[in-house]
VEXTORPA-531437 format. One line per 3 residues: number of its first residue (from 1); their letters; for each residue x, y, z of C-alpha. Coordinates in steps of 0.02 Angstrom, whole numbers, plus 50000, padded with zeros to 5 digits. Layout:
N
NUM	a	X,Y,Z  ... .
end
This chain:
477
1	mtr	54381,55822,55527  54562,55824,55582  54608,55644,55651 .
4	lst	54737,55589,55772  54876,55503,55670  54946,55350,55761 .
7	gqn	55110,55396,55687  55119,55260,55580  55046,55279,55398 .
10	dld	55008,55102,55363  54911,55085,55524  54815,55248,55486 .
13	lvl	54772,55185,55332  54712,55016,55413  54601,55128,55518 .
16	ggg	54520,55223,55385  54638,55349,55335  54703,55479,55452 .
19	gfe	54702,55375,55623  54579,55403,55763  54431,55528,55769 .
22	pgs	54451,55656,55919  54334,55611,56065  54307,55429,56020 .
25	mvv	54335,55289,56129  54427,55139,56067  54455,54964,56142 .
28	vsg	54614,54879,56100  54605,54700,56144  54718,54550,56117 .
31	ppg	54800,54401,56225  54973,54435,56326  55115,54464,56194 .
34	sgk	55010,54537,56065  55090,54702,56071  54941,54802,56162 .
37	til	55050,54905,56280  55191,54930,56153  55063,54999,56030 .
40	aqq	54971,55108,56149  55132,55180,56212  55184,55215,56025 .
43	icf	55027,55302,55997  55064,55403,56150  55239,55465,56092 .
46	aaa	55180,55502,55909  55011,55605,55970  55102,55694,56119 .
49	tae	55152,55870,56105  55196,56026,56234  55017,56082,56216 .
52	hra	54925,55918,56208  55009,55784,56305  54966,55591,56327 .
55	vyy	54911,55516,56488  54946,55333,56520  54851,55270,56670 .
58	ttl	54897,55105,56739  54786,54999,56843  54864,54832,56924 .
61	sep	54978,54792,56791  55152,54808,56800  55255,54946,56908 .
64	hsk	55297,55104,56800  55487,55075,56831  55475,54910,56754 .
67	mie	55368,54974,56615  55505,55109,56567  55640,54975,56575 .
70	hlr	55546,54873,56445  55519,55013,56336  55689,55097,56329 .
73	dft	55762,55003,56181  55629,55048,56078  55664,55189,55966 .
76	ffd	55505,55279,55982  55534,55296,56174  55614,55460,56239 .
79	ldr	55647,55469,56429  55662,55648,56405  55475,55676,56360 .
82	lgp	55421,55575,56509  55332,55712,56620  55330,55857,56513 .
85	qve	55232,55779,56356  55197,55589,56414  55120,55575,56595 .
88	yvh	55116,55403,56684  54980,55393,56831  54967,55243,56931 .
91	lgd	54773,55203,56980  54808,55048,57085  54805,55115,57264 .
94	mlr	54646,55214,57219  54560,55049,57152  54625,54961,57314 .
97	dca	54552,55088,57426  54384,55107,57351  54237,55044,57422 .
100	ana	54130,54906,57353  54050,54957,57187  54132,55120,57198 .
103	lap	54231,55178,57027  54183,55357,57035  54339,55429,57119 .
106	mid	54444,55341,56973  54308,55401,56848  54317,55583,56910 .
109	evv	54505,55592,56905  54523,55537,56739  54402,55664,56680 .
112	rka	54465,55803,56780  54625,55776,56703  54560,55767,56534 .
115	fdd	54480,55934,56543  54624,56025,56643  54767,55966,56539 .
118	hpa	54695,55940,56369  54780,55781,56322  54778,55716,56146 .
121	vvv	54745,55548,56210  54717,55447,56369  54753,55265,56392 .
124	lds	54688,55158,56517  54795,54999,56544  54709,54880,56581 .
127	vrv	54511,54911,56597  54494,54730,56588  54545,54713,56781 .
130	lrd	54410,54835,56828  54288,54681,56822  54373,54616,56976 .
133	fvs	54315,54752,57072  54129,54795,57028  53982,54707,56945 .
136	gqd	53957,54711,56755  53803,54831,56791  53906,54952,56893 .
139	lrr	54036,54935,56765  53932,54978,56639  53880,55131,56709 .
142	aly	54053,55184,56760  54126,55174,56586  53975,55265,56517 .
145	dlt	54006,55398,56619  54186,55387,56572  54172,55390,56382 .
148	srv	54032,55522,56367  54118,55639,56483  54292,55618,56404 .
151	ahs	54234,55630,56237  54182,55811,56258  54375,55857,56299 .
154	gav	54408,55798,56126  54549,55674,56196  54549,55486,56112 .
157	lll	54524,55357,56247  54610,55202,56232  54555,55053,56329 .
160	lge	54666,54900,56337  54633,54715,56397  54662,54541,56378 .
163	ytp	54493,54496,56335  54430,54325,56266  54327,54306,56098 .
166	eea	54173,54269,56218  54195,54439,56317  54228,54529,56167 .
169	qtc	54036,54484,56122  53954,54510,56285  54068,54650,56379 .
172	aef	53987,54826,56389  54159,54917,56322  54145,54839,56159 .
175	ama	53956,54891,56145  54002,55062,56180  54158,55075,56096 .
178	dgi	54180,55189,55937  54311,55078,55867  54388,54908,55917 .
181	lel	54564,54839,55875  54587,54650,55897  54768,54605,55916 .
184	syv	54803,54425,55884  54961,54301,55919  54978,54144,55840 .
187	sre	55100,54015,55877  55172,53933,55721  55318,53883,55618 .
190	pid	55443,53940,55569  55403,54090,55662  55249,54147,55772 .
193	rrg	55128,54267,55681  55050,54427,55754  54912,54519,55674 .
196	lrv	54776,54657,55694  54598,54661,55648  54497,54813,55649 .
199	vkm	54305,54752,55697  54233,54911,55712  54279,55096,55668 .
202	rga	54136,55220,55672  54134,55339,55530  54281,55282,55437 .
205	pql	54305,55148,55292  54434,55032,55388  54513,54892,55284 .
208	qgr	54443,54733,55323  54550,54565,55368  54676,54513,55475 .
211	htv	54838,54637,55452  55016,54571,55495  55103,54656,55635 .
214	hit	55289,54634,55677  55359,54706,55838  55536,54785,55803 .
217	hdg	55660,54902,55880  55537,55039,55808  55400,54971,55913 .
220	vqv	55223,54889,55823  55235,54877,55635  55060,54849,55546 .
223	ypr	55074,54794,55372  54908,54808,55284  54828,54657,55202 .
226	ies	54864,54689,55027  54692,54616,54959  54591,54745,55062 .
229	llp	54698,54884,54947  54598,54894,54781  54701,54951,54628 .
232	def	54646,55090,54512  54581,55065,54351  54738,55048,54240 .
235	tpa	54761,55062,54044  54932,54989,54000  55048,55075,53875 .
238	der	55061,55006,53710  55246,54989,53700  55386,54858,53744 .
241	irt	55540,54857,53844  55705,54772,53818  55754,54639,53931 .
244	git	55932,54657,53908  55956,54466,53884  56043,54448,53707 .
247	gld	55926,54355,53590  55765,54350,53705  55671,54507,53653 .
250	elm	55687,54432,53480  55582,54281,53536  55463,54382,53622 .
253	ggg	55416,54498,53469  55530,54639,53515  55524,54623,53705 .
256	vpr	55394,54614,53849  55254,54743,53851  55263,54881,53981 .
259	sda	55188,54845,54143  55172,54650,54107  55198,54525,54255 .
262	tlv	55320,54392,54178  55366,54216,54277  55532,54152,54237 .
265	lgp	55530,53957,54289  55685,53854,54302  55775,53729,54416 .
268	sgv	55897,53787,54546  56064,53833,54457  56008,53866,54281 .
271	gkt	56014,54053,54269  55854,54127,54323  55928,54253,54455 .
274	igc	56076,54323,54321  55937,54339,54200  55838,54438,54318 .
277	lqf	55988,54538,54355  56007,54575,54179  55843,54643,54166 .
280	vae	55872,54763,54303  56037,54815,54233  55944,54856,54062 .
283	gla	55825,54971,54170  55967,55055,54248  56068,55070,54095 .
286	hge	55932,55180,54035  55901,55295,54186  55761,55184,54273 .
289	rcl	55725,55154,54452  55721,54974,54492  55683,54864,54644 .
292	yis	55753,54695,54676  55683,54585,54811  55790,54434,54850 .
295	fqd	55745,54283,54984  55922,54209,54966  56076,54308,54905 .
298	tae	56094,54472,55019  56124,54643,54942  56304,54642,54956 .
301	eli	56307,54464,54872  56204,54530,54733  56319,54686,54704 .
304	gmt	56468,54570,54712  56390,54455,54590  56339,54592,54451 .
307	arl	56521,54672,54481  56593,54524,54416  56483,54525,54266 .
310	gwd	56518,54704,54227  56366,54810,54293  56391,54932,54433 .
313	fgs	56226,54904,54547  56337,54979,54691  56328,55153,54627 .
316	arq	56144,55138,54564  56102,55078,54745  56198,55226,54819 .
319	dgr	56120,55355,54714  55938,55308,54751  55908,55221,54569 .
322	lei	55912,55049,54649  55838,54971,54793  55878,54797,54852 .
325	shv	55779,54714,54989  55840,54558,55069  55703,54473,55160 .
328	pvg	55764,54309,55251  55657,54173,55226  55638,54154,55406 .
331	nld	55564,54322,55412  55463,54303,55261  55277,54363,55264 .
334	ldg	55151,54402,55136  55108,54578,55192  55283,54626,55241 .
337	laa	55346,54577,55060  55197,54680,54988  55237,54834,55100 .
340	var	55418,54824,55030  55349,54844,54846  55226,54968,54894 .
343	rnl	55345,55077,54996  55456,55090,54850  55326,55133,54728 .
346	aeg	55267,55274,54844  55434,55340,54853  55448,55367,54672 .
349	ptt	55413,55312,54499  55497,55121,54490  55485,55044,54313 .
352	riv	55570,54867,54347  55543,54756,54488  55596,54578,54523 .
355	ids	55551,54452,54650  55661,54307,54672  55598,54194,54703 .
358	lae	55413,54159,54713  55414,53982,54764  55504,54020,54925 .
361	man	55356,54142,54978  55233,54027,54945  55305,53882,55031 .
364	tar	55365,53987,55185  55212,54107,55214  55104,53944,55237 .
367	eve	54949,54036,55176  54897,53914,55037  54708,53964,55040 .
370	rfp	54749,54160,55036  54905,54157,54907  54791,54163,54749 .
373	ayl	54694,54316,54806  54859,54385,54886  54956,54354,54702 .
376	rsl	54809,54438,54621  54813,54600,54719  55015,54606,54719 .
379	lgi	55026,54596,54534  54868,54715,54520  54957,54859,54622 .
382	irt	55126,54838,54547  55051,54856,54374  54937,55000,54418 .
385	aga	55097,55097,54474  55166,55059,54293  55300,54951,54333 .
388	slw	55344,54784,54245  55368,54632,54365  55478,54482,54344 .
391	vts	55467,54341,54455  55564,54173,54474  55494,54007,54530 .
394	etr	55599,53853,54554  55550,53687,54472  55630,53511,54463 .
397	sig	55800,53501,54387  55742,53352,54301  55587,53253,54258 .
400	pie	55413,53319,54254  55386,53503,54309  55307,53525,54477 .
403	epl	55262,53713,54492  55214,53777,54666  55109,53913,54562 .
406	agl	55017,53771,54469  54843,53845,54422  54912,54011,54458 .
409	mfl	55010,54049,54297  54850,54123,54218  54881,54283,54321 .
412	fhn	55060,54316,54232  55055,54388,54051  55207,54313,54002 .
415	viq	55293,54141,54055  55471,54104,54015  55538,53914,54052 .
418	iry	55722,53877,54063  55786,53702,54087  55930,53585,54094 .
421	ieh	55962,53485,53925  56069,53322,53910  56170,53346,53751 .
424	cse	56277,53182,53715  56392,53183,53864  56359,53364,53918 .
427	igr	56235,53470,54024  56169,53613,53927  56020,53731,53954 .
430	ain	55878,53779,53850  55736,53908,53857  55572,53925,53765 .
433	ilk	55426,54057,53787  55267,53954,53871  55144,54095,53853 .
436	mhn	55134,54296,53806  54964,54374,53826  54888,54448,53664 .
439	sdh	55056,54448,53587  55150,54321,53453  55303,54242,53509 .
442	eha	55418,54101,53452  55376,53937,53497  55529,53837,53471 .
445	iha	55653,53789,53601  55820,53877,53601  55996,53870,53673 .
448	yrv	56034,53971,53840  56193,53990,53892  56261,54072,54054 .
451	tga	56452,54169,54012  56563,54289,54106  56449,54429,54029 .
454	gva	56281,54366,54081  56156,54247,53993  56101,54251,53812 .
457	vgd	55984,54153,53701  56065,54048,53575  56019,53948,53427 .
460	rle	55864,53848,53387  55877,53668,53453  55790,53560,53311 .
463	rvt	55795,53380,53387  55754,53410,53574  55630,53281,53637 .
466	gml	55558,53248,53829  55483,53423,53830  55330,53369,53905 .
469	gws	55391,53206,53960  55458,53117,54113  55640,53119,54068 .
472	aln	55783,53262,54046  55779,53348,53882  55887,53255,53766 .
475	dcr	55953,53317,53598  55917,53169,53474  56071,53194,53362 .
end
């Protein structure tokens, strides 16, 4: 059966694929500010055509002139389509004039228009207010009459309302609904969070859990909860790829296995970012398509940095071989980050992905209990697509390692550690391979240098102590 698309691929995916079933009745509930009206309007403009319009009924909500004023800055809103394709109808006067327990005239009007105009979608905003005019029993009968008759027209009926959790358990509209979308708004630092949960969707394998919602100039954007996306079975290729970092491949048995996830640990300024950029530069040099996700440096800053190192990331970005996604920490969201990777992988084969840095994501997202399952799912989806992932995570400059990903390093196939070293009266850098899954590797500590041409691994350090202790690394000569 052909479903009615919401106009947003990720929301269609959350609903079970394709959108809404024609003739279904869906309740959209949520507190003020959660995005109900914007979402319903967005669906109307996405679904409406010259042949099958969208009809948006308002009861005793804001006047149409005020609603238009609030919507005109959204990219989906088109004033020229109002009337010919998207029609607003106010039911307030009909409600005020109706006798007690008499919703029949309003129901008859909605049903008549559904059959006369054959709309693709019909919205009633808000249906919750009808409880102020009739008893619960009479409302149940009226809604049954409405939904059963409109269903025969093939239109999708969206009922919006500001329901409490208790009302969602007892109100008749939820019991009769083919689908229930629960929007939420949670006040928290550093930014508030909006979400969407599909409580019910008959005949569709909806994705479970709370999915992230952002309201932008494009309207309501839904980002599927990545744990609900099960990756396909994957058999890794038996080959290695070069890191591009001089001397590192020799420590790792000839490079990193393709599609592995590699964690790069180290304190601020030690050379993690340059090493990751060098890993991407190696891929670009061989015609590969790469993605770099940064929480600190903007795309322009990274392009300038690589230009000074002799790598032309600007041209690679222009011709589509490189995507640089800068996600400000204040806007960081786990599902939003996953959506960046998913979108890039869907647009074309990507071989190398860098996330710089995961520690910031773990700290800012403030979803500690969820993070292990999230990280496992993110790594699984990237690996299934055949991409090799490098992730940085910041540690202390001196003293014992306090790793934000403690207890999660088993999810990574390879773990590289870079640390500062006290060398007589100078500060140097040292690198060692902590772990490689099913692969032999060098266990010694080597010098690590940052130069004008990138980073490089140097000679083995023979007399270094303090690696596992509470002090800085010392070269005991």
